C-alpha positions as YAML, in Angstrom:
chain: A
units: angstrom
residues:
- id: 1
  name: UNK
  ca: [-24.64, -16.56, 22.28]
- id: 2
  name: UNK
  ca: [-23.13, -12.64, 21.90]
- id: 3
  name: UNK
  ca: [-19.27, -12.47, 22.53]
- id: 4
  name: UNK
  ca: [-19.54, -10.72, 25.86]
- id: 5
  name: UNK
  ca: [-21.57, -13.85, 27.20]
- id: 6
  name: UNK
  ca: [-18.21, -16.36, 25.25]
- id: 7
  name: UNK
  ca: [-16.35, -14.30, 26.75]
- id: 8
  name: UNK
  ca: [-17.43, -15.05, 30.24]
- id: 9
  name: UNK
  ca: [-17.14, -18.36, 30.03]
- id: 10
  name: UNK
  ca: [-13.21, -18.09, 28.51]
- id: 11
  name: UNK
  ca: [-13.12, -15.96, 31.75]
- id: 12
  name: UNK
  ca: [-13.86, -18.41, 33.79]
- id: 13
  name: UNK
  ca: [-12.59, -21.17, 32.70]
- id: 14
  name: UNK
  ca: [-9.13, -19.50, 32.26]
- id: 15
  name: UNK
  ca: [-9.42, -18.62, 36.21]
- id: 16
  name: UNK
  ca: [-10.79, -21.93, 37.42]
- id: 17
  name: UNK
  ca: [-13.90, -20.73, 37.87]
- id: 18
  name: UNK
  ca: [-15.76, -23.20, 35.87]
- id: 19
  name: UNK
  ca: [-14.18, -26.55, 34.24]
- id: 20
  name: UNK
  ca: [-13.74, -27.66, 30.68]
- id: 21
  name: UNK
  ca: [-17.14, -29.93, 31.62]
- id: 22
  name: UNK
  ca: [-19.04, -26.62, 32.18]
- id: 23
  name: UNK
  ca: [-17.34, -24.84, 29.81]
- id: 24
  name: UNK
  ca: [-17.90, -27.60, 26.93]
- id: 25
  name: UNK
  ca: [-22.02, -27.98, 28.43]
- id: 26
  name: UNK
  ca: [-22.31, -23.72, 28.09]
- id: 27
  name: UNK
  ca: [-20.86, -24.23, 24.38]
- id: 28
  name: UNK
  ca: [-22.51, -27.27, 23.32]
- id: 29
  name: UNK
  ca: [-24.99, -25.39, 21.12]
- id: 30
  name: UNK
  ca: [-22.09, -23.03, 19.60]
- id: 31
  name: UNK
  ca: [-22.27, -22.29, 16.84]
- id: 32
  name: UNK
  ca: [-25.77, -23.58, 16.17]
- id: 33
  name: UNK
  ca: [-27.85, -25.00, 17.41]
- id: 34
  name: UNK
  ca: [-29.98, -27.93, 15.69]
- id: 35
  name: UNK
  ca: [-33.06, -28.69, 16.76]
- id: 36
  name: UNK
  ca: [-34.03, -30.87, 13.24]
- id: 37
  name: UNK
  ca: [-36.74, -29.00, 11.92]
- id: 38
  name: UNK
  ca: [-34.96, -25.41, 13.24]
- id: 39
  name: UNK
  ca: [-30.82, -24.81, 12.97]
- id: 40
  name: UNK
  ca: [-30.47, -21.81, 15.02]
- id: 41
  name: UNK
  ca: [-27.92, -19.45, 14.44]
- id: 42
  name: UNK
  ca: [-26.38, -18.69, 17.66]
- id: 43
  name: UNK
  ca: [-23.32, -16.74, 16.85]
- id: 44
  name: UNK
  ca: [-25.18, -14.29, 14.22]
- id: 45
  name: UNK
  ca: [-24.88, -11.00, 16.63]
- id: 46
  name: UNK
  ca: [-21.06, -12.18, 16.81]
- id: 47
  name: UNK
  ca: [-21.06, -11.62, 12.95]
- id: 48
  name: UNK
  ca: [-23.43, -8.97, 12.50]
- id: 49
  name: UNK
  ca: [-24.23, -7.13, 15.74]
- id: 50
  name: UNK
  ca: [-27.62, -9.15, 15.21]
- id: 51
  name: UNK
  ca: [-29.13, -11.38, 16.80]
- id: 52
  name: UNK
  ca: [-31.23, -14.27, 14.52]
- id: 53
  name: UNK
  ca: [-34.77, -13.46, 14.20]
- id: 54
  name: UNK
  ca: [-37.67, -15.95, 14.06]
- id: 55
  name: UNK
  ca: [-40.18, -15.60, 10.76]
- id: 56
  name: UNK
  ca: [-43.50, -17.09, 12.27]
- id: 57
  name: UNK
  ca: [-45.48, -16.75, 8.88]
- id: 58
  name: UNK
  ca: [-46.42, -20.43, 7.96]
- id: 59
  name: UNK
  ca: [-44.28, -22.42, 11.01]
- id: 60
  name: UNK
  ca: [-46.98, -24.38, 12.81]
- id: 61
  name: UNK
  ca: [-47.24, -23.12, 16.70]
- id: 62
  name: UNK
  ca: [-45.32, -26.46, 17.70]
- id: 63
  name: UNK
  ca: [-42.34, -25.52, 15.72]
- id: 64
  name: UNK
  ca: [-42.19, -21.83, 17.16]
- id: 65
  name: UNK
  ca: [-42.66, -22.86, 20.50]
- id: 66
  name: UNK
  ca: [-39.93, -24.89, 20.75]
- id: 67
  name: UNK
  ca: [-38.03, -22.72, 18.83]
- id: 68
  name: UNK
  ca: [-38.94, -19.46, 21.28]
- id: 69
  name: UNK
  ca: [-37.58, -21.94, 24.08]
- id: 70
  name: UNK
  ca: [-34.39, -22.81, 22.83]
- id: 71
  name: UNK
  ca: [-34.07, -19.20, 23.00]
- id: 72
  name: UNK
  ca: [-35.17, -18.09, 26.13]
- id: 73
  name: UNK
  ca: [-32.49, -21.12, 27.71]
- id: 74
  name: UNK
  ca: [-29.81, -19.51, 25.67]
- id: 75
  name: UNK
  ca: [-31.15, -16.46, 27.76]
- id: 76
  name: UNK
  ca: [-31.41, -14.78, 24.11]
- id: 77
  name: UNK
  ca: [-33.27, -12.23, 22.98]
- id: 78
  name: UNK
  ca: [-36.56, -13.10, 21.09]
- id: 79
  name: UNK
  ca: [-37.95, -11.17, 18.53]
- id: 80
  name: UNK
  ca: [-40.50, -12.96, 15.92]
- id: 81
  name: UNK
  ca: [-42.24, -11.50, 13.12]
- id: 82
  name: UNK
  ca: [-45.52, -11.98, 11.17]
- id: 83
  name: UNK
  ca: [-46.62, -13.38, 14.37]
- id: 84
  name: UNK
  ca: [-50.47, -14.27, 14.97]
- id: 85
  name: UNK
  ca: [-52.74, -14.01, 17.92]
- id: 86
  name: UNK
  ca: [-53.07, -17.62, 17.94]
- id: 87
  name: UNK
  ca: [-49.55, -17.99, 17.83]
- id: 88
  name: UNK
  ca: [-48.31, -15.67, 20.62]
- id: 89
  name: UNK
  ca: [-50.77, -17.88, 22.90]
- id: 90
  name: UNK
  ca: [-49.42, -20.74, 22.26]
- id: 91
  name: UNK
  ca: [-45.84, -19.22, 23.32]
- id: 92
  name: UNK
  ca: [-46.53, -16.83, 26.15]
- id: 93
  name: UNK
  ca: [-46.87, -18.94, 28.75]
- id: 94
  name: UNK
  ca: [-42.96, -20.06, 28.22]
- id: 95
  name: UNK
  ca: [-41.60, -16.59, 29.92]
- id: 96
  name: UNK
  ca: [-43.44, -13.31, 31.75]
- id: 97
  name: UNK
  ca: [-40.85, -11.48, 29.58]
- id: 98
  name: UNK
  ca: [-42.84, -12.30, 26.13]
- id: 99
  name: UNK
  ca: [-44.72, -9.37, 24.66]
- id: 100
  name: UNK
  ca: [-47.22, -9.70, 21.70]
- id: 101
  name: UNK
  ca: [-47.43, -6.09, 19.56]
- id: 102
  name: UNK
  ca: [-50.77, -6.94, 17.35]
- id: 103
  name: UNK
  ca: [-50.09, -3.86, 15.17]
- id: 104
  name: UNK
  ca: [-46.45, -4.81, 14.37]
- id: 105
  name: UNK
  ca: [-47.20, -8.68, 14.91]
- id: 106
  name: UNK
  ca: [-44.57, -8.94, 16.72]
- id: 107
  name: UNK
  ca: [-43.44, -11.17, 19.32]
- id: 108
  name: UNK
  ca: [-39.84, -10.11, 21.21]
- id: 109
  name: UNK
  ca: [-38.57, -10.24, 24.51]
- id: 110
  name: UNK
  ca: [-35.25, -9.41, 26.26]
- id: 111
  name: UNK
  ca: [-34.64, -6.45, 23.82]
- id: 112
  name: UNK
  ca: [-32.53, -3.57, 25.14]
- id: 113
  name: UNK
  ca: [-33.27, -0.63, 26.73]
- id: 114
  name: UNK
  ca: [-34.71, 2.54, 24.96]
- id: 115
  name: UNK
  ca: [-32.22, 4.70, 23.56]
- id: 116
  name: UNK
  ca: [-32.31, 8.41, 25.39]
- id: 117
  name: UNK
  ca: [-34.99, 10.98, 23.95]
- id: 118
  name: UNK
  ca: [-32.65, 13.32, 21.99]
- id: 119
  name: UNK
  ca: [-30.79, 10.46, 20.54]
- id: 120
  name: UNK
  ca: [-30.36, 9.92, 16.66]
- id: 121
  name: UNK
  ca: [-33.09, 8.22, 14.98]
- id: 122
  name: UNK
  ca: [-34.44, 6.28, 12.36]
- id: 123
  name: UNK
  ca: [-38.06, 8.44, 11.03]
- id: 124
  name: UNK
  ca: [-40.38, 6.09, 9.85]
- id: 125
  name: UNK
  ca: [-42.90, 7.64, 7.37]
- id: 126
  name: UNK
  ca: [-46.75, 5.82, 5.98]
- id: 127
  name: UNK
  ca: [-48.56, 8.04, 4.01]
- id: 128
  name: UNK
  ca: [-51.85, 6.30, 5.06]
- id: 129
  name: UNK
  ca: [-53.77, 4.87, 7.87]
- id: 130
  name: UNK
  ca: [-53.44, 1.43, 5.63]
- id: 131
  name: UNK
  ca: [-50.22, 1.14, 6.05]
- id: 132
  name: UNK
  ca: [-50.12, 1.89, 9.57]
- id: 133
  name: UNK
  ca: [-49.13, -2.38, 10.11]
- id: 134
  name: UNK
  ca: [-46.44, -2.32, 7.54]
- id: 135
  name: UNK
  ca: [-44.96, 0.96, 9.45]
- id: 136
  name: UNK
  ca: [-45.03, -0.49, 12.65]
- id: 137
  name: UNK
  ca: [-43.58, -3.58, 11.58]
- id: 138
  name: UNK
  ca: [-40.46, -1.64, 10.83]
- id: 139
  name: UNK
  ca: [-40.26, 0.85, 13.76]
- id: 140
  name: UNK
  ca: [-40.78, -2.00, 16.11]
- id: 141
  name: UNK
  ca: [-37.53, -3.47, 14.65]
- id: 142
  name: UNK
  ca: [-35.57, -0.19, 15.06]
- id: 143
  name: UNK
  ca: [-36.58, -0.56, 18.47]
- id: 144
  name: UNK
  ca: [-35.92, -3.88, 19.65]
- id: 145
  name: UNK
  ca: [-32.30, -2.99, 18.27]
- id: 146
  name: UNK
  ca: [-31.70, -0.61, 21.09]
- id: 147
  name: UNK
  ca: [-32.19, 2.60, 18.48]
- id: 148
  name: UNK
  ca: [-34.98, 5.35, 18.72]
- id: 149
  name: UNK
  ca: [-37.51, 5.72, 16.06]
- id: 150
  name: UNK
  ca: [-40.29, 8.59, 15.96]
- id: 151
  name: UNK
  ca: [-43.11, 8.22, 13.21]
- id: 152
  name: UNK
  ca: [-45.19, 9.90, 11.29]
- id: 153
  name: UNK
  ca: [-48.00, 8.78, 9.89]
- id: 154
  name: UNK
  ca: [-50.95, 9.12, 6.91]
- id: 155
  name: UNK
  ca: [-48.46, 11.81, 5.11]
- id: 156
  name: UNK
  ca: [-49.22, 10.34, 1.91]
- id: 157
  name: UNK
  ca: [-49.14, 12.78, -1.12]
- id: 158
  name: UNK
  ca: [-52.86, 13.13, -2.20]
- id: 159
  name: UNK
  ca: [-52.63, 15.89, 0.53]
- id: 160
  name: UNK
  ca: [-49.31, 16.76, 0.20]
- id: 161
  name: UNK
  ca: [-49.15, 19.59, 3.15]
- id: 162
  name: UNK
  ca: [-49.65, 17.25, 6.00]
- id: 163
  name: UNK
  ca: [-45.91, 16.35, 4.41]
- id: 164
  name: UNK
  ca: [-44.36, 19.65, 4.13]
- id: 165
  name: UNK
  ca: [-45.68, 21.15, 7.64]
- id: 166
  name: UNK
  ca: [-42.89, 18.31, 9.16]
- id: 167
  name: UNK
  ca: [-39.94, 19.02, 7.56]
- id: 168
  name: UNK
  ca: [-38.32, 20.28, 10.23]
- id: 169
  name: UNK
  ca: [-39.33, 16.41, 11.62]
- id: 170
  name: UNK
  ca: [-38.12, 15.09, 8.04]
- id: 171
  name: UNK
  ca: [-34.31, 16.86, 8.26]
- id: 172
  name: UNK
  ca: [-33.70, 15.97, 11.48]
- id: 173
  name: UNK
  ca: [-33.98, 12.07, 10.86]
- id: 174
  name: UNK
  ca: [-30.90, 10.32, 10.22]
- id: 175
  name: UNK
  ca: [-32.32, 7.52, 8.07]
- id: 176
  name: UNK
  ca: [-36.46, 7.60, 7.18]
- id: 177
  name: UNK
  ca: [-38.51, 4.46, 6.07]
- id: 178
  name: UNK
  ca: [-40.94, 6.08, 3.21]
- id: 179
  name: UNK
  ca: [-44.38, 2.63, 3.52]
- id: 180
  name: UNK
  ca: [-46.68, 3.31, 1.28]
- id: 181
  name: UNK
  ca: [-48.98, 2.06, -1.61]
- id: 182
  name: UNK
  ca: [-51.48, 3.09, -4.42]
- id: 183
  name: UNK
  ca: [-48.93, 4.79, -6.80]
- id: 184
  name: UNK
  ca: [-46.13, 4.37, -3.59]
- id: 185
  name: UNK
  ca: [-44.59, 8.22, -4.67]
- id: 186
  name: UNK
  ca: [-44.11, 9.02, -1.26]
- id: 187
  name: UNK
  ca: [-40.41, 7.79, -1.19]
- id: 188
  name: UNK
  ca: [-39.38, 10.52, -3.91]
- id: 189
  name: UNK
  ca: [-41.12, 13.26, -2.97]
- id: 190
  name: UNK
  ca: [-39.43, 13.19, 0.53]
- id: 191
  name: UNK
  ca: [-36.18, 12.01, -0.93]
- id: 192
  name: UNK
  ca: [-36.33, 15.19, -2.93]
- id: 193
  name: UNK
  ca: [-36.32, 17.15, 0.66]
- id: 194
  name: UNK
  ca: [-34.14, 15.24, 3.16]
- id: 195
  name: UNK
  ca: [-29.95, 14.44, 3.04]
- id: 196
  name: UNK
  ca: [-30.56, 11.14, 4.52]
- id: 197
  name: UNK
  ca: [-30.86, 7.93, 3.49]
- id: 198
  name: UNK
  ca: [-34.99, 6.85, 2.56]
- id: 199
  name: UNK
  ca: [-35.61, 4.14, 2.59]
- id: 200
  name: UNK
  ca: [-38.79, 2.56, 0.28]
- id: 201
  name: UNK
  ca: [-41.10, -0.02, 1.53]
- id: 202
  name: UNK
  ca: [-44.30, -0.34, -1.11]
- id: 203
  name: UNK
  ca: [-46.78, -1.96, 0.13]
- id: 204
  name: UNK
  ca: [-50.14, -3.97, -0.84]
- id: 205
  name: UNK
  ca: [-52.13, -1.97, -0.33]
- id: 206
  name: UNK
  ca: [-54.52, -0.27, -3.25]
- id: 207
  name: UNK
  ca: [-57.06, -0.59, -5.49]
- id: 208
  name: UNK
  ca: [-56.83, -3.87, -9.04]
- id: 209
  name: UNK
  ca: [-54.18, -1.76, -11.07]
- id: 210
  name: UNK
  ca: [-52.24, -1.55, -7.19]
- id: 211
  name: UNK
  ca: [-51.57, -4.88, -8.41]
- id: 212
  name: UNK
  ca: [-51.07, -6.14, -4.73]
- id: 213
  name: UNK
  ca: [-47.96, -3.54, -4.07]
- id: 214
  name: UNK
  ca: [-46.04, -4.04, -8.12]
- id: 215
  name: UNK
  ca: [-47.07, -0.44, -8.71]
- id: 216
  name: UNK
  ca: [-45.78, 0.98, -5.80]
- id: 217
  name: UNK
  ca: [-42.33, -1.33, -5.74]
- id: 218
  name: UNK
  ca: [-41.85, -0.44, -9.32]
- id: 219
  name: UNK
  ca: [-42.55, 2.81, -8.36]
- id: 220
  name: UNK
  ca: [-40.08, 3.53, -5.81]
- id: 221
  name: UNK
  ca: [-37.64, 1.07, -8.23]
- id: 222
  name: UNK
  ca: [-37.80, 4.00, -10.70]
- id: 223
  name: UNK
  ca: [-37.71, 6.67, -8.61]
- id: 224
  name: UNK
  ca: [-36.16, 9.91, -10.24]
- id: 225
  name: UNK
  ca: [-35.47, 11.47, -6.92]
- id: 226
  name: UNK
  ca: [-31.58, 9.99, -5.69]
- id: 227
  name: UNK
  ca: [-30.85, 8.20, -2.61]
- id: 228
  name: UNK
  ca: [-33.79, 5.52, -2.44]
- id: 229
  name: UNK
  ca: [-32.78, 2.44, -2.02]
- id: 230
  name: UNK
  ca: [-36.52, -0.34, -1.54]
- id: 231
  name: UNK
  ca: [-37.20, -3.21, -0.05]
- id: 232
  name: UNK
  ca: [-39.40, -5.81, -1.21]
- id: 233
  name: UNK
  ca: [-43.32, -5.60, -0.48]
- id: 234
  name: UNK
  ca: [-44.57, -5.13, 2.73]
- id: 235
  name: UNK
  ca: [-41.50, -6.07, 4.16]
- id: 236
  name: UNK
  ca: [-41.49, -3.55, 7.65]
- id: 237
  name: UNK
  ca: [-38.76, -5.74, 9.04]
- id: 238
  name: UNK
  ca: [-36.36, -5.87, 6.33]
- id: 239
  name: UNK
  ca: [-36.40, -2.05, 6.56]
- id: 240
  name: UNK
  ca: [-36.09, -1.59, 9.61]
- id: 241
  name: UNK
  ca: [-33.19, -3.92, 9.85]
- id: 242
  name: UNK
  ca: [-31.51, -1.59, 6.88]
- id: 243
  name: UNK
  ca: [-32.42, 1.46, 8.56]
- id: 244
  name: UNK
  ca: [-30.40, 0.18, 11.78]
- id: 245
  name: UNK
  ca: [-27.38, -0.96, 10.43]
- id: 246
  name: UNK
  ca: [-27.33, 2.36, 8.86]
- id: 247
  name: UNK
  ca: [-27.45, 4.08, 12.50]
- id: 248
  name: UNK
  ca: [-25.61, 2.07, 13.51]
- id: 249
  name: UNK
  ca: [-22.99, 2.74, 11.62]
- id: 250
  name: UNK
  ca: [-23.21, 6.61, 12.26]
- id: 251
  name: UNK
  ca: [-23.51, 6.13, 15.69]
- id: 252
  name: UNK
  ca: [-20.08, 4.22, 15.32]
- id: 253
  name: UNK
  ca: [-18.62, 6.94, 13.40]
- id: 254
  name: UNK
  ca: [-19.73, 9.68, 15.95]
- id: 255
  name: UNK
  ca: [-18.00, 8.17, 19.07]
- id: 256
  name: UNK
  ca: [-14.76, 7.70, 16.42]
- id: 257
  name: UNK
  ca: [-14.97, 11.03, 16.17]
- id: 258
  name: UNK
  ca: [-15.70, 11.81, 19.70]
- id: 259
  name: UNK
  ca: [-12.65, 9.81, 20.90]
- id: 260
  name: UNK
  ca: [-10.78, 11.25, 18.19]
- id: 261
  name: UNK
  ca: [-10.75, 14.59, 19.42]
...
């Protein structure tokens, strides 16, 4: 439930279109819906501007089904990450609006419309094709929040010319997400080329000494390039969320400037 829904309920009660019992019924799960095994935060979008997101990994199909059904019953957007194809099979009959993207492993429904093609954007870059799934989780998360995401894949430092040939695209992005495994140098290189914030995502891709992404994580944390922030290993969602927050602030500042003029 967002501020617009609550405002509509209060306005309907004020005008007599809704009685006290009806208003209470609509607000019965505010501020949270207690499902015994889960407590859905129905007012999160009021506080943060983003609705609650469901992390599917580790959840039973029955619990996931009940949670998504509750979200749909409240007309809430659905964004469920780390979902397997089997999980989607367990919930897809709940609504024709539910969609599963196998690349990002995201189940979604009732998301905002796509922004204009020339709007400011988050650029999601990936060092190699092996980083594709994590990069897509980041890109799909940005799009799920109604923002524009562009993609630049397979531009790792082993073939630096591939990245340098895209400097115009890099420079035009408002925020850049850099996903890399192996030694994780991509974020440092990009941050040395642009003036926008860079969010580094270490991926677990790599040979033994990569330690499941730990070597890339340490490289990114100790980057000598300024302007780099780092999320956890394989956390494409976290990077996409952070990038969305930054881009929303940029867009809000732009609107404020236009109003001031």
